[in-house]
N, C-alpha and C positions, 0 to 999 in steps of 0.2 A: 367453299368455306366462308362462314360468317365472320367478318373482320371489321369491327367498328372502331378500331384504333386509327389515329391519323397516319397518313402515309409518309410524312416527312420526319427526319431525325430530330429537328429542333423541337417540334411539338411533342414527340415521344419522350425526349429528355425532360421537358417541362413537366409532363405528366408524372414521370418517374420521381422528380424532385417533390412535386406536390404530394404524391402518395407516400413518399418516404417521410415527409413532414407530418402527415396525418398519422402514420404508423407510430412515429415517435411520440406524438401527443397521446395517442391511445395507450401505448405502452406505459407512459408516465402516469396516466390516470389509473390504469390497472395496478401499478405498483403502489400508488398512494392509497387506493382502496384496500389493497391487501395489507398494507402497514396499519391502516386504521382498524381493520377487522382484528388483526393480531393484538393491537393495543387494547381494544375493547374486551377481547377474550381474557387477556392478562388482567385487566381491571376487574372483570367479573370473578376470576379465580382468587384474586388477592383482596377482594372487598371483605372487610371485617363483618362478622355475623352481627345482626342487630342484638341489642340487649334483650334479656328475657322479660324484664319489667322496666317501665319508665314512669316517672312522676311528672305530670303536667304542672308547670309553675305559673304563678300569677305574675302580675305586673308590679313593678316597684323595686325599691332598693332591697328589700328583704325577700321578695319573690316567694310568697308562701305557697306551699303545695296545694293544688286544687283537686286533682284526680289521679288515680292510679290506672295505668293502661298496660296491656301487654306490649312488648317491644315492637311489634309490627302493626299496631293499631293505627289505622289511618285517621281516626277521630282525634288523636292527640294533637295538641297545638304545637306551634314552633318552639315554644319555650318548654323544654323538658330536660330531665337528667336521668341517667340509668340508675337503677337500684338493684341490689341482689334479692334473692328470694326471702331471706330472713327479714330484711328491712321492709320489703313489700308487705309481708304478713304483719309485722309490727305496726306499720302505718295504718293498715286496714283495721287492726284491732283497736287502735286509738281513735278511730272515727273518720279517717280519710275516705272520701267518696270513691267508690269503684266505678269505672266507666260502664255505662249501661250497654254499650255496643260490644266490646270485647270480653266483658265479664271476667276480670282477673280474680275477683273474689271466688267465683266458682272453680276456676282453674287452680287456685291455691287451697281449695278445700275449706274456705271460710264462708259460712252462710249465716243469714239472719243477724246482721249487726245493727238492725234498726234501733235497738234499745241503747246503743252506745251514744255518747255525746258527740257533737260535731267536732271535727278536727280543727284546731286553730293554730295560727302561726306561733303563738306563745308555747303551745304544747310541743312544738318541734324544736 
């Protein structure tokens, strides 16, 4: 029989303590990872849905609107606010620029607004 364990009781007890310590560390790590996965899943389930439309805002005290984007457009800047469908359509109709990447004007059914005047902060 192949027996690679030490023959004396003291060393066997030391190995048992050593392996018990490692099992406790491994069990603690498994429990921590399971908790983290549960929390991440709960976070994904409870995350609010992105807004349907967002307005990218300019810099400054008045922060004028710059562009309209879909709510999930990655081209939108960090300064933005959500708007509803009616406000998005109204802003496009008054001349707010639509994002060329996510094309909210097409999704809203508004086309060829090139003859409209440019949107200004005073009009908002």
